[in-house]
Rosetta silent file (secondary structure, phi, psi, omega in degrees, C-alpha in Angstrom):
SEQUENCE: DNNSNGNGNGNGNSNANDAGGVTLHLVAYPAKDNYEGQLYPTDWVRQAHAKSDAANKYLVLLDAAAFVPTHSLDLSQVQADFVPISFYKMFGYPSGLGALLVRKDAA
SCORE:     score description
SCORE:     0.000 S_00000001
   1 L     0.000  115.635 -178.234   53.748   31.760   90.807 S_00000001
   2 L   -74.349  -19.803  179.634   53.210   32.414   94.502 S_00000001
   3 L   -91.881   -0.743 -176.441   56.577   30.905   95.445 S_00000001
   4 L   -65.753  133.078  178.989   58.547   33.101   93.096 S_00000001
   5 L  -121.509   12.534  177.334   61.267   35.061   94.865 S_00000001
   6 L    88.776   -2.484 -179.702   62.880   36.670   91.870 S_00000001
   7 L   -95.265    0.225  174.171   65.707   34.172   91.518 S_00000001
   8 L    90.226  -12.807 -178.790   64.106   32.340   88.624 S_00000001
   9 L   -97.873  -13.341  173.121   63.733   28.922   90.217 S_00000001
  10 L    65.926    9.466 -178.923   60.326   29.559   91.823 S_00000001
  11 L   -94.748    0.768  177.534   60.969   27.262   94.781 S_00000001
  12 L    80.035    0.407 -178.961   61.090   30.061   97.350 S_00000001
  13 L  -114.050  104.924 -175.672   64.681   29.244   98.351 S_00000001
  14 L   -72.738  -12.660  179.791   67.095   31.920   97.183 S_00000001
  15 L   -93.031  -11.005 -177.114   70.144   29.819   98.207 S_00000001
  16 E   -88.775  137.142  176.262   69.269   26.753   96.136 S_00000001
  17 L   -89.599  171.688 -176.101   70.581   26.491   92.608 S_00000001
  18 L   -75.792  -12.599 -175.472   68.594   25.061   89.712 S_00000001
  19 L   -98.234   62.396  172.530   70.710   21.893   89.488 S_00000001
  20 L   107.449    2.745  176.288   69.288   19.794   92.287 S_00000001
  21 L    71.798   24.033  177.512   68.489   22.256   95.060 S_00000001
  22 L   -77.792  131.958  176.790   71.941   22.223   96.638 S_00000001
  23 E   -84.326  126.353 -179.782   72.562   25.194   98.939 S_00000001
  24 E   -94.216  138.966  177.300   75.874   26.885   98.151 S_00000001
  25 E  -127.042  140.927  177.540   78.054   28.383  100.888 S_00000001
  26 E  -114.306  124.172  174.615   81.155   30.509  100.376 S_00000001
  27 E  -108.419  122.523 -178.367   84.017   30.411  102.874 S_00000001
  28 E  -127.560  132.793  177.053   86.589   33.151  102.216 S_00000001
  29 E  -158.383  157.493  178.763   89.831   33.797  104.072 S_00000001
  30 E   -86.001  144.439  173.329   93.389   35.012  103.400 S_00000001
  31 L   -72.607  -29.276  179.104   96.312   32.592  103.319 S_00000001
  32 E  -142.441  131.894  177.210   98.432   35.409  104.768 S_00000001
  33 L   -68.092  128.255 -177.193   97.353   38.512  106.651 S_00000001
  34 L   -72.455  -24.039 -175.841   98.429   41.552  104.655 S_00000001
  35 L   -89.819  -54.085 -176.292   98.930   43.739  107.738 S_00000001
  36 L   -98.454  -13.746  179.554  100.685   41.558  110.324 S_00000001
  37 L    82.627    8.565 -179.980  101.914   38.785  108.053 S_00000001
  38 L   -65.915  135.827  176.597  100.204   36.027  110.040 S_00000001
  39 E   -92.235  140.083  176.511   99.767   32.791  108.076 S_00000001
  40 L  -110.797  147.643 -174.499   96.455   30.931  108.215 S_00000001
  41 L   -62.600  125.870  175.010   96.206   27.160  107.709 S_00000001
  42 L   -71.455  -13.894  176.981   95.638   26.149  104.107 S_00000001
  43 H   -67.488  -16.122  176.408   94.094   22.977  105.552 S_00000001
  44 H   -60.591  -27.861  176.987   90.969   25.048  106.265 S_00000001
  45 H   -60.580  -50.840 -179.841   90.161   24.579  102.560 S_00000001
  46 H   -62.790  -41.489 -179.863   89.922   20.813  103.014 S_00000001
  47 H   -63.005  -40.071  178.116   88.003   21.196  106.270 S_00000001
  48 H   -67.033  -43.922  178.023   85.401   23.450  104.635 S_00000001
  49 H   -61.213  -34.260 -178.714   85.011   21.077  101.686 S_00000001
  50 H   -65.963  -20.039  178.684   84.543   18.175  104.126 S_00000001
  51 L   -78.634  -11.348  179.513   81.385   19.857  105.469 S_00000001
  52 L   -66.309  144.113  175.200   79.706   19.464  102.061 S_00000001
  53 L  -144.554 -167.732 -176.083   76.905   16.926  101.793 S_00000001
  54 L   -62.212  -29.288 -176.374   74.006   16.168   99.441 S_00000001
  55 L  -100.746  -17.058 -174.639   72.121   19.330  100.471 S_00000001
  56 E  -134.492  130.508  175.592   75.027   21.756  101.079 S_00000001
  57 E  -119.796  124.284  179.685   78.114   22.523   99.014 S_00000001
  58 E   -99.482  119.596  175.746   80.900   24.592  100.579 S_00000001
  59 E  -103.901  147.478 -176.037   83.068   26.555   98.158 S_00000001
  60 E  -123.839  128.923  170.549   86.297   28.177   99.336 S_00000001
  61 E  -104.284  115.199  178.161   87.933   31.414   98.235 S_00000001
  62 E  -104.979  106.288 -179.690   91.545   31.449   99.420 S_00000001
  63 E   -73.450  109.223 -176.020   92.942   34.979   99.075 S_00000001
  64 L  -108.317   13.397 -176.084   96.558   34.335   98.104 S_00000001
  65 L   -58.118  -45.006 -179.156   97.512   37.895   97.082 S_00000001
  66 L   -85.987  -16.186 -174.373   99.861   38.444  100.047 S_00000001
  67 L   -83.647  -48.031 -170.213  100.884   34.759  100.274 S_00000001
  68 L   -66.412  -24.306  177.302  102.237   33.861   96.812 S_00000001
  69 L   -66.562  -23.441 -175.212  105.061   36.428   96.608 S_00000001
  70 L  -122.223   -4.235 -178.613  106.876   34.757   99.535 S_00000001
  71 L  -138.998  151.154  173.991  105.477   31.197   99.644 S_00000001
  72 L   -85.223  147.475  179.581  104.754   28.458   97.153 S_00000001
  73 L  -130.839  106.908 -179.759  101.137   27.407   96.744 S_00000001
  74 L   -88.696  102.882 -176.359  100.543   23.968   95.235 S_00000001
  75 L   -73.047   -8.953  172.316   96.973   24.088   93.948 S_00000001
  76 L   -79.187  -20.919  177.562   96.981   20.325   93.417 S_00000001
  77 L   -98.538  -42.686  178.900   97.322   20.008   97.212 S_00000001
  78 L  -101.878   94.637 -169.782   95.387   23.093   98.359 S_00000001
  79 L   -95.033   60.783  175.607   92.266   22.747   96.231 S_00000001
  80 L   -67.774  150.698 -179.496   90.503   26.054   96.814 S_00000001
  81 L   -78.204  -34.013 -179.258   87.666   26.816   94.413 S_00000001
  82 E  -135.155  132.994  179.468   88.697   30.457   93.911 S_00000001
  83 E  -136.824  102.511  174.153   92.185   31.963   94.364 S_00000001
  84 E   -82.593  140.588  176.303   92.747   35.682   93.747 S_00000001
  85 E  -133.518  155.988 -178.783   96.352   36.829   93.276 S_00000001
  86 E  -115.671  122.054  177.658   97.916   40.255   92.798 S_00000001
  87 H   -69.840  -28.417  176.626  100.600   40.796   90.168 S_00000001
  88 H   -59.060  -47.106 -178.177  101.592   43.991   92.002 S_00000001
  89 H   -71.969  -26.536  179.893  102.550   42.007   95.086 S_00000001
  90 H   -78.464  -41.067 -171.911  104.287   39.343   92.999 S_00000001
  91 H  -105.396  -11.549  171.347  106.348   41.626   90.751 S_00000001
  92 L    88.603    4.316  175.183  106.790   44.684   92.968 S_00000001
  93 L  -136.841  146.694 -175.642  105.390   47.485   90.867 S_00000001
  94 L   -70.116  106.418  179.584  101.815   48.753   90.549 S_00000001
  95 L  -105.202  -17.566 -176.115  100.458   47.299   87.343 S_00000001
  96 L    76.963    9.630 -177.031   96.789   47.237   88.298 S_00000001
  97 L  -110.621  153.326  175.454   96.665   43.608   87.246 S_00000001
  98 E  -162.529 -170.399  179.690   95.789   40.437   89.057 S_00000001
  99 E  -149.042  151.335  170.907   94.018   37.169   88.444 S_00000001
 100 E  -117.770  111.149  177.703   91.209   35.095   89.808 S_00000001
 101 E   -87.229  131.184 -176.586   91.917   31.389   89.450 S_00000001
 102 E  -126.789  126.591  175.100   88.732   29.308   89.377 S_00000001
 103 L   -65.154  138.688 -177.138   88.548   25.521   89.635 S_00000001
 104 H   -56.917  -39.726 -178.191   86.699   24.139   86.654 S_00000001
 105 H   -76.816   -6.576  177.403   84.214   22.208   88.819 S_00000001
 106 H   -97.737  -13.622 -176.729   83.368   25.382   90.784 S_00000001
 107 L   -74.270    0.000    0.000   82.512   27.479   87.731 S_00000001
């Protein structure tokens, strides 16, 4: 296959997935800056998703590790595809544990 690029789909486009040729994009940002404490708009999740169309799908990783210990995060309203959290920052002692929440339709 002359179009093979090693990604297994043979179409020559390394960004296209096998389910329809949609190009996936990842937008990642923190809900709260860990150093200065600045809050970033959670509405950016919706804005990134709104850029999706038939050829491009925008997925959003909202880093909530520094945000969730001091703010509530309603995932039914802020529908990020991926949300990492830190149990250390939530509970106050170094446990080495955390979680990555993944929306079912993003998996």
